[in-house]
N, C-alpha and C positions, 0 to 999 in steps of 0.2 A: 795180448795187446793191452796197453795202458794208455788211455786218452787223458791228456792233461789240459784240455781246452774244450769249451762248449761250442767253439766255432765250427761251422759245417766244413767237412772235408771235400776237396775237389775230387773229380773222378780219379785222377792219378794218385792222389793221396789215399783214397779208399782202397785202390788196388794194392798199393805198397803196404798199407796197414794190415792187410790180411796176414802177411808173413812177419810183421814187425814184432820185436820184443818190446819195444817202447815207441810211442809217438809223442812228440812235443812240438808246439808251435814255434816256428822261427829260429830257435837255437837250442842246442842240447849241451848238457854238462858232460864232458869226457875227461877221464883220467889218463894221463901219460906219465909214466915213471913216478907215480904218486903225486903229481901236480894236477890241479884242476884247471881245465880250459873250457871255454865256450866255443863250440863248433856252430858257426852261423850258417843260416840258409843261403847266404851269398857265396859260401865257399871259403870265407875268411875264418881265422882262428883268433880268439882273444884270450889273453892271459890277464885276468882282471887285477890280480895282485900287483903285477908289474906295469899295468896299463900298456901292454904290448900287443900289437896287432900284427898278424902274419898272413901273407897271401903268397900263393905259389904259381909259377908258370903263367905269367901275364901274356907272354908271346906278343908283345906290342909290335906293330907293323908286319904281322904275318901276311895280311892281305897284299901289301905292297911287295913283299918278298916273293909271293907267288906270281904277282903281275910281272915282275922282272923276268920270270921264267916262262911267261906266256900263258899262265893260268889266271884268268881274270875272275876275281871275286869282288863283291861290293867293298869299296875301300873305306869302310866305316868301323872296322874292328877296334882300332886304337881309341877312337872317340867313345865307342860303347864301353870298352873295358875301363878306361879312365873315368868315365861317368859313374859306373857302378862302384869303382874303388873310392871315388870322392864321396859317394853316399855312405859307404861303410865307414870311412874315416870320420865323416861328420857325425855319424851315429855313436861311435865308440869314443871319439876324441882321445886317441891314444897318445901316450908320451913318446913311444917309439914304434916305428913300423919296420918290419923285416920283409923284404921281397925275396922269396926263397929260391931264386935262380930261374934262368930262362925268362927273365923279365922282357927281353928283346928277342925276336925270332932269329936274328942273325947278327953277325959282328958289325954290320953297317946300319942296322935298323935305327939306332939312336940318331943317326944323321938324317934320317927321313922323317923324323918327327916334325909336324907342322908347328908354327909359332904358337897357335892357340893351345895345342897339346902340351907344349913345353910350359906354357903359362899355367895350365891346369895342374901339371905335375909340381911346379914350383909352389903353387898355392897350397897343395896338400902337404908339402914338406915344411912349410913355414911353422916355426915355433915348436918343432918336434925333431927328434933324432930319426934318421932314415938310413937303413942299412940295406945295401944291395948285395945279396949273396951271388957269387958268380956261378953260372950253370954251363952245361955243355953247348948250348946255343950261343951264349954270351960270356965266354971265358975271360975276356979282357975288356971289362967295362971302363969307359973313360971317366975322368975325374970331374967333368963339367956337367954331370947330371944332377948334382946336389947330393948331399948325404955322403956316406963312406962305402967303400967296397971291401968285402971280406970273403974268404973261402968258406968259413963257417963261424958260428957264434955259439959259445958255451955260457950257460947261466945256471950254475949249480949242477944238478943232475941232468939238465935239459940241454941238448945240443941241436942247433938248427943248421942243416946243410941241404944241398940240392939233391944229390943222389943218395938213396937209402943204402945203408950197410947192414941194417938189422940190429944195431947196437941198442942197448937199454937207454931209454930217455931220449931217443932220437926222433926229431920231427923233420921230415924230408918231403920232397916233391918228386919231380922228374917223371913218374910213371902215369900220371893223370888217371887215377883210379875211377872206374865206373862200375855200377852194379846193374845187372839185368835180372829181373824176376818175372816169372810166369805163374799165373794162377787164374782160375775161373775162365780158362780159354783165352786169356789175354796176356800180353807181355809188355813190359815197360823198362826203359833203360835210363839211368840217371847218374850224374856224377856223385861221388861220395868221398867221405873221409874213411880211410881204412886203418883200424887200430885194434890191438890186442891188450891195451892197457899199459904195455911196456914201451911201445913205439907207435909212430903214426906216419902214414903217407897221406899227404893232403891232395885234394882235388885241384885240377888246373882252374885258374880264375879267368883266363883269357877268353874272349868271345869266340875266337876261332880255334881254340885248343881242342884237340880230339880227346879220346879216352882209351884206356886199356882195361879190359875186363879183369876184375879182381880174381877170377878163376884162372887167369894166366899163370904159368909156372914162375914168372918173375916175382909174384907175391909169395909163393911158397918158399922162396929163398930167404924171404924177410921174416915171415911169420911162421914159427915152428908149430903152432897149434891153430885150431879154428879161431878166426878173428871176426870182428864185427864191421859191417859196412854201415856207416852213418850216412844215410842216403838223403840227398837234397830233393825234397818233394816240391810241390807247388807252394804250400804254405806251412808245411810241417817237416821236421826232421824225423826220419824213420830208422831205428836201429834194427838191422837185419843180420842174422848170422850169415857169414860168407858161404857156408855150406848149403844154404837154402837159395843161393843165387845160381844162375845158370850162364 
Protein backbone atom coordinates (compact mmCIF):
# COMPACT_ATOMS: atom_id res chain seq x y z
CA UNK A 1 0.00 0.00 0.00
CA UNK A 2 1.14 3.53 -0.78
CA UNK A 3 -0.70 6.42 0.79
CA UNK A 4 -0.36 9.74 -0.98
CA UNK A 5 -2.51 11.80 1.32
CA UNK A 6 -2.60 12.60 5.02
CA UNK A 7 -6.40 12.79 4.92
CA UNK A 8 -8.12 10.17 7.10
CA UNK A 9 -9.56 7.20 5.23
CA UNK A 10 -13.23 6.26 5.55
CA UNK A 11 -14.15 2.76 6.75
CA UNK A 12 -14.71 1.60 3.16
CA UNK A 13 -11.43 3.13 2.00
CA UNK A 14 -9.60 1.44 4.89
CA UNK A 15 -11.01 -1.92 3.82
CA UNK A 16 -10.08 -1.41 0.18
CA UNK A 17 -6.60 -0.17 1.06
CA UNK A 18 -5.70 -3.50 2.67
CA UNK A 19 -5.48 -5.13 -0.78
CA UNK A 20 -4.48 -2.08 -2.80
CA UNK A 21 -1.26 -1.72 -4.74
CA UNK A 22 -1.72 2.03 -4.51
CA UNK A 23 -4.15 4.49 -2.90
CA UNK A 24 -4.55 8.06 -4.09
CA UNK A 25 -7.14 10.70 -3.18
CA UNK A 26 -9.81 11.65 -5.72
CA UNK A 27 -8.10 10.63 -9.00
CA UNK A 28 -5.37 8.32 -10.25
CA UNK A 29 -3.00 8.47 -13.21
CA UNK A 30 -3.59 5.49 -15.52
CA UNK A 31 -1.73 4.61 -18.72
CA UNK A 32 -3.68 3.24 -21.70
CA UNK A 33 -1.73 2.46 -24.85
CA UNK A 34 1.13 4.65 -23.67
CA UNK A 35 -1.15 7.65 -23.08
CA UNK A 36 -1.64 9.16 -19.63
CA UNK A 37 -5.19 9.65 -18.36
CA UNK A 38 -6.71 10.71 -15.06
CA UNK A 39 -9.24 8.22 -13.68
CA UNK A 40 -11.53 10.30 -11.50
CA UNK A 41 -13.40 9.21 -8.38
CA UNK A 42 -16.65 10.18 -10.13
CA UNK A 43 -16.13 7.46 -12.74
CA UNK A 44 -15.10 9.92 -15.46
CA UNK A 45 -11.81 9.78 -17.38
CA UNK A 46 -9.82 12.89 -18.34
CA UNK A 47 -7.14 13.20 -21.03
CA UNK A 48 -5.40 16.36 -19.90
CA UNK A 49 -3.28 16.84 -23.02
CA UNK A 50 -6.39 16.94 -25.21
CA UNK A 51 -8.70 18.46 -22.57
CA UNK A 52 -10.99 15.52 -23.28
CA UNK A 53 -13.50 14.18 -20.75
CA UNK A 54 -15.02 10.70 -21.16
CA UNK A 55 -18.04 9.24 -19.37
CA UNK A 56 -19.71 5.92 -20.07
CA UNK A 57 -23.15 4.36 -19.71
CA UNK A 58 -25.21 7.24 -18.35
CA UNK A 59 -28.44 5.24 -18.89
CA UNK A 60 -30.55 8.38 -18.67
CA UNK A 61 -34.27 7.76 -18.06
CA UNK A 62 -33.73 4.22 -16.82
CA UNK A 63 -36.21 4.90 -14.01
CA UNK A 64 -38.97 5.95 -16.42
CA UNK A 65 -38.17 2.98 -18.67
CA UNK A 66 -38.74 0.61 -15.76
CA UNK A 67 -41.92 2.47 -14.80
CA UNK A 68 -43.33 1.86 -18.27
CA UNK A 69 -42.96 -1.88 -17.56
CA UNK A 70 -44.63 -1.61 -14.17
CA UNK A 71 -41.45 -1.57 -12.08
CA UNK A 72 -41.65 1.59 -10.01
CA UNK A 73 -38.38 3.25 -9.02
CA UNK A 74 -37.84 6.78 -7.69
CA UNK A 75 -37.88 8.89 -10.88
CA UNK A 76 -34.81 10.95 -10.03
CA UNK A 77 -32.00 9.06 -11.75
CA UNK A 78 -31.66 11.44 -14.70
CA UNK A 79 -31.52 14.50 -12.44
CA UNK A 80 -28.92 12.81 -10.24
CA UNK A 81 -26.78 11.64 -13.16
CA UNK A 82 -26.85 14.99 -14.96
CA UNK A 83 -26.08 16.79 -11.71
CA UNK A 84 -22.98 14.66 -11.13
CA UNK A 85 -21.95 15.10 -14.75
CA UNK A 86 -22.35 18.88 -14.56
CA UNK A 87 -20.08 18.96 -11.51
CA UNK A 88 -17.40 16.96 -13.32
CA UNK A 89 -17.64 19.13 -16.43
CA UNK A 90 -17.33 22.28 -14.31
CA UNK A 91 -14.31 20.87 -12.48
CA UNK A 92 -12.31 19.81 -15.54
CA UNK A 93 -13.66 22.39 -18.06
CA UNK A 94 -13.00 20.06 -21.03
CA UNK A 95 -12.72 21.16 -24.63
CA UNK A 96 -14.44 17.95 -25.71
CA UNK A 97 -16.78 15.48 -24.00
CA UNK A 98 -17.29 11.92 -25.23
CA UNK A 99 -20.31 10.01 -23.92
CA UNK A 100 -19.23 6.42 -24.52
CA UNK A 101 -22.56 4.82 -25.46
CA UNK A 102 -25.74 3.76 -23.67
CA UNK A 103 -26.22 7.37 -22.69
CA UNK A 104 -29.97 6.70 -22.86
CA UNK A 105 -31.54 3.54 -21.48
CA UNK A 106 -33.80 2.89 -24.47
CA UNK A 107 -34.49 4.22 -27.96
CA UNK A 108 -37.26 6.58 -26.77
CA UNK A 109 -35.57 7.76 -23.57
CA UNK A 110 -34.47 11.08 -25.07
CA UNK A 111 -38.13 11.91 -25.72
CA UNK A 112 -38.88 11.55 -22.01
CA UNK A 113 -36.25 14.05 -20.90
CA UNK A 114 -37.89 16.89 -18.98
CA UNK A 115 -37.40 20.49 -20.10
CA UNK A 116 -35.09 21.25 -17.12
CA UNK A 117 -32.99 18.16 -17.91
CA UNK A 118 -32.66 19.23 -21.55
CA UNK A 119 -31.62 22.70 -20.39
CA UNK A 120 -29.02 21.21 -18.05
CA UNK A 121 -27.62 19.12 -20.89
CA UNK A 122 -27.51 22.12 -23.25
CA UNK A 123 -25.68 24.17 -20.63
CA UNK A 124 -22.98 21.50 -20.35
CA UNK A 125 -22.61 21.36 -24.15
CA UNK A 126 -22.17 25.13 -24.53
CA UNK A 127 -18.76 26.24 -25.87
CA UNK A 128 -17.39 22.71 -26.22
CA UNK A 129 -17.51 19.76 -28.59
CA UNK A 130 -19.80 16.93 -27.53
CA UNK A 131 -19.71 13.45 -29.07
CA UNK A 132 -22.35 10.81 -28.46
CA UNK A 133 -21.07 7.29 -29.17
CA UNK A 134 -23.95 5.00 -30.09
CA UNK A 135 -24.50 1.99 -27.82
CA UNK A 136 -26.60 -1.14 -27.78
CA UNK A 137 -29.32 0.61 -25.75
CA UNK A 138 -29.30 3.72 -27.97
CA UNK A 139 -28.10 2.66 -31.44
CA UNK A 140 -29.91 5.45 -33.32
CA UNK A 141 -29.53 8.70 -31.42
CA UNK A 142 -31.43 11.69 -32.82
CA UNK A 143 -29.72 14.82 -34.11
CA UNK A 144 -31.57 17.23 -31.80
CA UNK A 145 -29.63 16.34 -28.66
CA UNK A 146 -26.76 18.71 -29.44
CA UNK A 147 -23.30 17.56 -30.40
CA UNK A 148 -22.57 14.86 -32.96
CA UNK A 149 -23.20 11.11 -33.08
CA UNK A 150 -20.50 8.56 -33.98
CA UNK A 151 -19.95 4.80 -33.90
CA UNK A 152 -16.42 5.30 -32.54
CA UNK A 153 -13.73 7.96 -32.33
CA UNK A 154 -10.01 7.39 -33.03
CA UNK A 155 -7.34 9.81 -31.79
CA UNK A 156 -3.89 8.51 -32.66
CA UNK A 157 -3.42 5.13 -30.95
CA UNK A 158 -6.52 5.61 -28.78
CA UNK A 159 -9.96 4.44 -29.92
CA UNK A 160 -13.17 5.22 -28.05
CA UNK A 161 -16.08 2.82 -28.62
CA UNK A 162 -18.97 1.40 -26.64
CA UNK A 163 -18.45 -2.37 -26.74
CA UNK A 164 -14.93 -3.61 -25.95
CA UNK A 165 -13.08 -5.79 -28.45
CA UNK A 166 -9.78 -6.09 -26.57
CA UNK A 167 -7.88 -4.03 -29.16
CA UNK A 168 -4.74 -2.15 -28.14
CA UNK A 169 -5.45 1.46 -27.17
CA UNK A 170 -9.17 0.84 -26.77
CA UNK A 171 -11.28 2.67 -24.20
CA UNK A 172 -14.76 1.19 -23.98
CA UNK A 173 -17.76 0.83 -21.69
CA UNK A 174 -20.75 -1.52 -21.93
CA UNK A 175 -19.73 -4.04 -19.22
CA UNK A 176 -20.17 -1.78 -16.15
CA UNK A 177 -17.16 -3.22 -14.27
CA UNK A 178 -17.35 -3.57 -10.51
CA UNK A 179 -14.91 -5.11 -8.03
CA UNK A 180 -15.71 -7.02 -4.87
CA UNK A 181 -13.07 -7.53 -2.21
CA UNK A 182 -13.21 -9.44 1.06
CA UNK A 183 -10.78 -9.07 3.93
CA UNK A 184 -10.81 -9.01 7.72
CA UNK A 185 -14.19 -10.75 7.71
CA UNK A 186 -15.86 -8.02 5.69
CA UNK A 187 -16.58 -7.47 2.01
CA UNK A 188 -17.25 -4.42 -0.13
CA UNK A 189 -18.29 -3.92 -3.75
CA UNK A 190 -17.57 -0.82 -5.82
CA UNK A 191 -17.53 0.34 -9.41
CA UNK A 192 -14.11 0.43 -11.03
CA UNK A 193 -12.02 1.14 -14.10
CA UNK A 194 -10.58 -2.11 -15.47
CA UNK A 195 -7.25 -1.80 -17.31
CA UNK A 196 -4.07 -3.72 -18.13
CA UNK A 197 -2.26 -0.67 -19.52
CA UNK A 198 -3.07 -1.57 -23.12
CA UNK A 199 -6.85 -1.15 -22.97
CA UNK A 200 -9.56 -0.03 -20.53
CA UNK A 201 -13.19 -0.71 -19.69
CA UNK A 202 -14.83 2.22 -17.92
CA UNK A 203 -17.33 2.09 -15.06
CA UNK A 204 -20.94 3.03 -15.67
CA UNK A 205 -21.63 6.65 -14.71
CA UNK A 206 -25.44 6.45 -14.46
CA UNK A 207 -27.15 6.57 -11.07
CA UNK A 208 -29.20 3.43 -11.78
CA UNK A 209 -26.61 1.55 -13.82
CA UNK A 210 -25.76 -1.84 -12.35
CA UNK A 211 -22.41 -3.62 -12.55
CA UNK A 212 -20.72 -6.82 -13.71
CA UNK A 213 -18.02 -8.46 -11.62
CA UNK A 214 -14.56 -8.14 -13.12
CA UNK A 215 -14.13 -11.86 -12.38
CA UNK A 216 -16.82 -12.62 -14.95
CA UNK A 217 -15.50 -14.42 -18.03
CA UNK A 218 -16.53 -11.46 -20.19
CA UNK A 219 -13.42 -9.67 -18.90
CA UNK A 220 -11.18 -12.68 -19.54
CA UNK A 221 -12.04 -12.30 -23.23
CA UNK A 222 -10.69 -8.74 -23.18
CA UNK A 223 -7.67 -8.96 -20.89
CA UNK A 224 -5.21 -11.73 -21.69
CA UNK A 225 -3.27 -11.38 -18.42
CA UNK A 226 -4.03 -10.18 -14.90
CA UNK A 227 -5.28 -6.62 -14.95
CA UNK A 228 -5.93 -3.89 -12.42
CA UNK A 229 -9.19 -2.66 -10.97
CA UNK A 230 -8.98 1.04 -10.21
CA UNK A 231 -11.71 1.01 -7.60
CA UNK A 232 -13.85 4.04 -6.74
CA UNK A 233 -13.76 4.36 -2.97
CA UNK A 234 -15.37 6.99 -0.78
CA UNK A 235 -12.58 9.56 -1.15
CA UNK A 236 -9.71 7.54 -2.63
CA UNK A 237 -8.95 5.58 -5.78
CA UNK A 238 -7.63 2.09 -5.00
CA UNK A 239 -5.57 0.08 -7.50
CA UNK A 240 -6.22 -3.60 -6.79
CA UNK A 241 -5.10 -6.60 -8.84
CA UNK A 242 -8.15 -8.28 -10.38
CA UNK A 243 -6.89 -11.64 -9.13
CA UNK A 244 -7.32 -10.40 -5.54
CA UNK A 245 -10.98 -9.58 -6.11
CA UNK A 246 -13.76 -12.12 -5.65
